[in-house]
MARRO-775315 format. One line per field, with one value per atom (N, C-alpha, C): y, x, z. Coordinates in steps of 0.2 Angstrom, whole numbers. Each point is the difference from the previous one (the first is absolute). Layout:
north	(Y,...)
east	(X,...)
up	(Z,...)
***
This chain:
north	(88,6,3,6,4,0,0,0,7,2,6,-2,1,-2,5,-2,4,-5,1,-3,4,-2,5,0,6,1,-3,-1,-3,4,6,5,5,1,5,7,4,7,4,6,4,4,0,5,5,6,5,1,1,1,-6,-6,-6,-1,-4,-1,2,3,2,7,0,6,3,-5,3,0,0,0,6,6,6,0,-5,0,-7,-5,-6,0,-2,-1,-5,-3,-6,2,6,2,4,0,3,7,4,6,6,6,6,2,4,3,7,3,7,2,6,2,3,-3,3,-2,5,-1,-1,-5,-2,6,2,4,-3,3,-2,4,-3,4,0,1,1,-6,-6,-6,-4,-4,-5,-5,-2,-5,4,-1,3,-6,1,-5,3,-4,2,-5,1,-5,2,-5,1,-5,1,-4,-6,-3,-7,-5,-6,-5,0,0,0,6,6,6,0,-3,0,-4,-5,-4,4,4,4,6,4,5,-3,-6,-3,-2,-3,-1,6,6,6,2,0,3,-5,-6,-5,1,1,2,6,5,6,-1,-4,-2,-3,-4,-4,5,6,5,1,-3,1,7,5,7,0,-4,0,-3,-2,-2,5,6,6,0,2,0,5,1,4,-5,1,-4,4,-1,4,-4,3,-4,-1,-6,-2,-2,4,-1,-5,-6,-5,0,2,1,5,5,5,-1,-6,-2,3,3,3,-5,-7,-5,0,3,0,6,4,6,-2,3,-2,-1,5,-1,-6,-2,-6,-6,0,-6,-1,5,0,-4,2,-3,-7,-2,-7,-1,-3,-1,-4,-3,-4,4,7,4,-2,-3,-2,4,2,2,-6,1,6,0,5,1,4,-2,3,2,6,2,2,-3,1,4,7,5,0,-5,-1,-3,-3,-3,4,-1,4,-6,0,4,-2,3,-2,-7,-4,-7,0,-2,-1,-7,-1,-6,0,-6,0,-8,-1,-6,1,-1,1,-5,-6,-5,2,2,2,6,5,6,-2,-5,-2,-3,-5,-3,5,5,5,4,2,4,-4,-7,-4,-1,-1,-1,6,6,6,2,-1,2,-6,-6,-6,-1,1,-1,-3,-4,-3,-6,-3,-6,-4,-6,-4,-1,0,0,-8,-4,-7,-3,-6,-3,-2,-4,-3,6,5,5,4,2,4,-4,-7,-4,0,-1,0,7,5,7,0,-2,1,-5,-6,-4,3,4,3,7,3,6,-2,-5,-2,-4,-3,-2,5,6,6,2,1,3,-5,-6,-5,-1,1,-1,6,6,6,1,-2,2,-4,-6,-3,3,4,4,7,3,7,-1,-2,0,-6,-5,-5,1,-1,0,8,4,7,3,-2,3,-3,-6,-3,1,0,1,7,5,7,4,-1,5,-2,-6,-2,2,2,3,-5,-6,-6,-5,-2,-5,-7,-3,-7,-5,-4,-5,-5,-2,-4,3,7,3,2,2,1,-6,-6,-6,-2,0,-2,4,6,4,1,-1,0,-6,-6,-6,0,3,1,5,5,5,-3,-4,-3,-6,-3,-5,4,6,3,3,2,2,-6,-6,-6,-2,1,-1,5,6,5,-2,-2,-1,-6,-5,-6,1,5,1,5,5,4,-3,-6,-3,-3,0,-3,5,6,5,7,4,7,4,0,3,-5,3,-5,-3,3,-3,-3,-1,-3,5,1,5,7,1,7,3,6,5,1,0,1,3,1,2,-5,-6,-5,3,1,3,6,5,6,-1,-5,-1,-3,-5,-3,3,4,2,5,5,5,-4,-5,-4,-5,-5,-5,2,4,3,4,5,4,-3,-6,-4,-3,-3,-3,5,6,5,3,-2,2,7,2,7,0,-6,-1,-3,4,-1,-1,2,-2,-7,-4,-7,-5,3,-3,-6,2,-4,-6,3,-5,-6,2,-6,-3,2,-2,1,6,2,-1,0,-2,-6,-5,-7,-1,5,0,3,-3,3,2,-4,1,6,0,6,6,0,6,2,-5,1,4,-3,3,7,1,7,5,-2,5,2,-5,1,5,-1,4,7,0,7,5,-3,4,4,-2,2,7,5,7,1,-4,1,-3,-5,-2,5,3,5,6,2,6,-2,-6,-2,0,-2,-1,7,6,6,3,-2,4,-2,6,-1,-3,1,-2,6,-1,5,-2,-5,-2,-1,-1,-1,6,0,6,5,7,4,-1,-2,-1,-6,-4,-6,1,6,1,5,-2,4,0,4,-1,0,4,0,1,-3,0,2,5,3,0,-1,1,-3,-3,-3,5,7,5,0,-3,0,-4,-4,-4,4,6,4,3,1,3,-6,1,-4,-7,0,-7,-5,2,-5,-3,5,-3,-4,2,-4,-7,-1,-6,-4,3,-4,-3,4,-3,-5,1,-4,-8,-2,-7,-3,4,-2,2,5,3,-3)
east	(153,5,-2,-1,-2,6,-2,6,0,6,1,2,-4,1,5,6,5,5,1,5,6,6,6,1,2,2,7,1,6,6,-1,6,-4,2,-3,2,-5,1,-2,4,-2,-6,-5,-6,1,2,1,-6,0,-6,-3,3,-3,5,-3,4,-3,-5,-4,3,1,2,7,4,7,1,-5,0,4,0,3,8,3,7,3,-4,2,1,6,2,5,0,4,7,2,7,3,7,4,2,4,3,-4,3,-3,-6,-5,-5,1,4,1,6,3,6,-2,3,-1,6,4,6,-2,3,-1,3,-3,3,5,5,5,1,-1,0,7,0,7,4,-4,3,3,5,2,-5,-4,-5,-7,-1,-6,-5,-6,-5,-6,-2,-6,-5,-6,-4,-8,-3,-7,-2,-4,-1,-4,1,-3,4,-2,4,7,2,7,3,-3,3,1,-4,0,6,2,5,7,1,6,0,-6,0,0,-2,0,8,3,7,4,-1,4,-1,-7,-1,2,0,3,8,3,7,2,-4,0,-1,-5,-2,6,4,5,7,-1,6,4,-2,4,-1,3,-1,1,4,1,-6,-5,-7,-5,2,-4,-2,-6,-2,-5,-1,-5,-5,-6,-5,-5,0,-4,-6,-6,-6,0,-1,-2,-7,-4,-7,-1,0,-1,-6,-6,-6,0,5,1,5,3,6,6,2,6,6,-1,5,2,-3,2,4,2,4,7,4,6,5,0,4,-1,-7,-1,2,-2,2,8,4,7,2,-4,1,-2,-6,-3,-3,4,-3,-6,-2,-6,-6,1,-5,-5,3,-4,3,-4,2,2,5,4,6,4,6,5,6,4,7,2,7,4,6,5,5,0,5,7,0,7,5,-2,5,1,5,2,1,-4,-6,-5,-6,-5,-3,-2,-2,-8,-3,-7,-2,-5,-2,-8,-2,-7,-2,-6,-4,1,-6,0,5,0,4,8,1,7,2,-4,1,1,-4,1,6,2,7,5,0,5,1,-5,0,3,-2,2,7,3,7,4,-3,4,1,-5,0,1,1,1,-5,-7,-5,-6,-4,-6,1,6,1,4,-1,4,7,5,7,2,-3,2,-3,3,-2,-7,-2,-6,-6,1,-5,0,5,0,-4,2,-4,-7,-2,-7,-4,4,-3,0,4,0,-6,-1,-5,-7,-1,-6,-1,6,0,-2,3,-2,-6,-3,-7,-4,1,-5,0,6,1,-4,0,-3,-7,-2,-7,-5,3,-5,-4,3,-4,-6,-1,-6,-5,3,-4,-3,5,-1,-3,3,-2,-5,0,-5,-6,0,-6,-2,4,-2,-3,3,-3,-7,-1,-6,-5,2,-5,-3,5,-1,-1,4,1,-3,0,-2,-7,-1,-7,-5,1,-5,3,-5,2,0,6,0,1,-5,0,7,2,5,7,1,6,0,-6,0,1,-3,1,7,3,7,5,-1,5,-2,-6,-2,3,0,2,8,3,8,2,-4,2,-1,-6,-1,5,3,5,6,2,6,-1,-6,-1,1,-2,1,8,3,7,4,-2,2,-2,-6,-3,3,1,4,7,3,7,1,-5,1,-3,-3,-2,6,6,6,6,-1,5,-3,4,-3,0,6,0,1,0,0,7,6,6,2,-5,2,-1,5,-1,2,2,3,-5,-2,-4,5,-3,4,-4,4,-3,-5,0,-5,-7,0,-6,-3,5,-2,-3,3,-3,-7,-1,-6,-6,1,-5,-4,2,-4,-5,1,-4,-5,3,-4,-2,3,-2,-6,1,-6,-6,1,-6,-3,4,-3,-3,2,-4,-6,-1,-6,1,6,2,1,1,2,-7,-2,-6,-6,0,-6,-2,5,-2,1,1,1,-5,-7,-5,-1,1,0,5,6,5,0,-5,0,7,2,7,1,-5,0,3,0,2,7,4,7,3,0,1,7,5,7,2,-3,2,-3,-6,-2,4,2,5,6,3,6,-1,-5,-2,-1,-4,-1,6,5,6,4,1,3,-3,-6,-4,2,2,1,7,4,7,0,4,0,2,5,2,-6,-3,-6,-5,-2,-5,2,6,2,0,3,0,-6,-5,-7,-3,3,-3,3,6,4,-3,-1,-2,-8,-3,-7,-5,-5,-4,-7,-2,-7,-1,-6,-1,-1,0,-1,6,-1,5,6,-1,5,4,-2,4,4,0,3,7,5,6,2,-2,1,7,4,7,4,6,4,7,2,7,4,-3,4,-4,3,-4,-5,1,-4,-7,0,-6,-6,2,-5,-3,3,-2,-6,-3,-6,-6,-3,-5,3,6,4,-4,-2,-3,-7,-3,-6,1,6,2,2,4,3,-5,-5,-6,-4,-1,-5,4,6,4,-1,0,-1,-7,-5,-6,-4,3,-4,1)
up	(-570,-2,-6,0,-7,-4,-7,-5,-3,-1,-4,-7,-5,-7,-3,0,-3,-4,-6,-4,-1,2,-1,-7,-3,-7,-1,-7,-2,3,-1,2,4,7,4,-2,1,-2,6,2,5,-1,4,0,5,-2,5,4,6,4,3,-1,3,6,5,6,6,0,6,3,7,3,-2,-2,-2,-7,-4,-7,-3,4,-3,1,4,1,-3,-1,-3,-7,-2,-7,-2,-6,-1,-2,1,-2,6,0,5,-3,5,-2,2,0,2,-4,2,-4,0,5,0,3,-1,4,7,5,7,4,2,4,7,3,7,5,5,4,5,2,4,7,5,7,3,6,3,3,0,3,-6,2,-5,-3,4,-2,-2,-6,-3,-2,3,-2,-4,-4,-5,1,3,2,1,2,2,6,4,6,-1,-6,-1,4,1,3,-2,-6,-2,2,0,2,8,3,8,2,-4,2,1,-5,0,5,1,5,7,1,6,2,-5,0,2,-3,1,7,2,7,5,-1,5,0,-5,0,4,-1,4,7,2,7,3,-4,3,0,-2,1,-6,-6,-6,-3,1,-2,-8,-3,-7,-4,4,-3,-1,2,-1,-8,-2,-7,-1,-7,-2,-4,1,-3,-4,-6,-5,-2,-1,-2,-7,-2,-7,-1,-3,-1,-6,2,-6,-3,3,-4,-5,1,-5,-5,0,-4,1,6,1,0,1,-1,-7,-5,-7,-2,5,-2,-1,-4,-2,6,5,5,4,1,4,-4,-6,-4,0,0,1,6,6,6,0,-3,0,-7,-5,-6,0,5,1,1,2,1,6,5,6,6,5,6,5,4,2,-4,-1,-3,5,1,5,-4,1,-3,6,0,5,-2,2,-3,5,4,4,-4,-6,-4,-7,-3,-6,-6,-5,-1,5,1,4,-2,5,-1,0,-5,-1,3,4,3,-1,-4,-1,2,0,3,8,3,7,4,-2,3,0,-6,-2,5,0,5,7,2,7,1,-4,0,0,-5,-1,7,3,6,6,0,5,0,-6,-1,1,-2,0,8,4,7,5,-3,4,6,-2,4,-3,5,-2,-5,0,-3,4,2,4,-2,4,-2,-1,4,-1,-6,-3,-6,0,5,0,1,4,1,-7,-3,-6,-5,-1,-5,1,6,2,-2,2,-2,-7,-4,-8,-2,3,-2,0,6,0,-4,0,-5,-7,-2,-7,-1,6,0,-1,3,-1,-7,-3,-7,-5,2,-5,1,7,2,-1,1,1,-7,-6,-6,0,3,1,4,5,5,-4,-3,-2,-7,-5,-7,-1,4,0,4,6,4,1,1,1,-6,-6,-6,-2,1,-2,5,6,6,0,0,1,-6,-5,-6,-6,-2,-7,-1,-7,-2,1,0,0,5,4,5,-3,0,-4,6,0,6,0,-6,-1,3,-2,2,7,3,7,4,-2,4,-1,-6,-1,5,0,4,7,2,7,3,-3,2,1,-5,1,5,1,5,7,1,6,2,-6,1,3,-3,2,7,2,7,5,-2,4,0,-5,0,5,0,5,7,1,7,3,-4,3,2,-4,1,6,1,5,7,-1,6,4,-4,3,1,-2,1,1,3,1,-6,-4,-6,-6,-6,-6,0,2,-1,7,5,6,6,4,6,-2,-6,-2,-5,2,-5,-6,-6,-6,-6,-5,-6,-3,2,-2,3,6,3,-3,-1,-3,-7,-4,-6,0,4,0,4,5,4,-3,-4,-4,-4,-3,-4,4,3,3,7,4,6,-1,-5,-1,-2,-4,-2,6,4,6,5,0,4,-4,-6,-3,-3,-1,-3,-7,-3,-7,-4,-5,-4,4,6,4,0,0,-1,6,6,6,1,0,1,-5,-6,-6,0,3,0,7,5,7,3,0,2,8,4,7,1,-5,2,0,-3,0,6,5,7,1,-3,1,-5,-6,-4,3,4,3,6,4,5,-2,-5,-3,-3,-3,-3,5,5,6,3,1,3,-4,-6,-4,-1,0,-1,6,5,6,0,-5,0,-3,3,-2,-7,-2,-7,-5,2,-5,0,6,0,-4,0,-4,-7,-2,-7,-3,3,-3,-2,3,-1,-7,-1,-5,-7,-4,-7,0,5,0,-1,-5,-2,1,4,1,8,2,7,3,7,4,-1,0,-1,4,6,5,-1,-5,-1,-7,-2,-7,1,-3,0,-8,-4,-7,-2,3,-1,6,0,7,-2,3,-1,6,6,6,5,6,5,3,0,3,-4,-6,-4,4,4,4,6,1,6,0,-6,-1,2,5,2,1,3,0,4,6,4,-3,-3,-4,-5,-4,-6,2,5,2,4,3,3,-5,-5,-6,-4,-1,-5,1,6,0,-1,0,-1,-6,-4,-5,-7)
***
């Protein structure tokens, strides 16, 4: 193994511009960098997001609620361009002091309720609408187990494996080996569990599935970091079965389109303000959504 000769200083100092692909938006302090008011649309639920895995969790949940007939789940989804630092605008920081997408503001309450962190948003919506969370004690607990598993595990996949494998300015063997090993272990955890049940909480589709699939399902399909072959994704047969099953759901297909700014044009819906927004090339969009 090659060695990187680096001795940490006694006191770390921030070198602006370091950090690779995301150097222009990474900084060691919080708070807004500029004044920018968030737009507010016609629906009580206002989402400010981007179609990263964390963003897709929430748009999937909202579209699944609408698919189930919950008219109150209609929402406006505004695009937050994180590569341009829009998450540091004063309005967004007021909605999420952590300056990470997604952020939701529920204007059906007085005062409006801000909800941030994707897992918290999923739980908030599940409880608000009484959907996609098991009602029985055992089922709800299992759902929470996997929801919090995702919240604790995904940083190893995104900030760990994804960063060092795909984005770091230098390829560091130790870092890639360390995080690849952990991500494969996590996939094995999922694969063994899904060998025994249809969905993560058992026989019932839930917010646990919505939280985990955009990260680990996308990775297993080779859609995340172009790392499918690198991690031998085809070997996780039960994760793949579950992912393909979920990918066929209309709510999942629509959710993947919202706030998406990359890929084929027909797979993108930059902002969503009404169900009719999907009608432009709808069939092409939904056909492409599961595989793009």
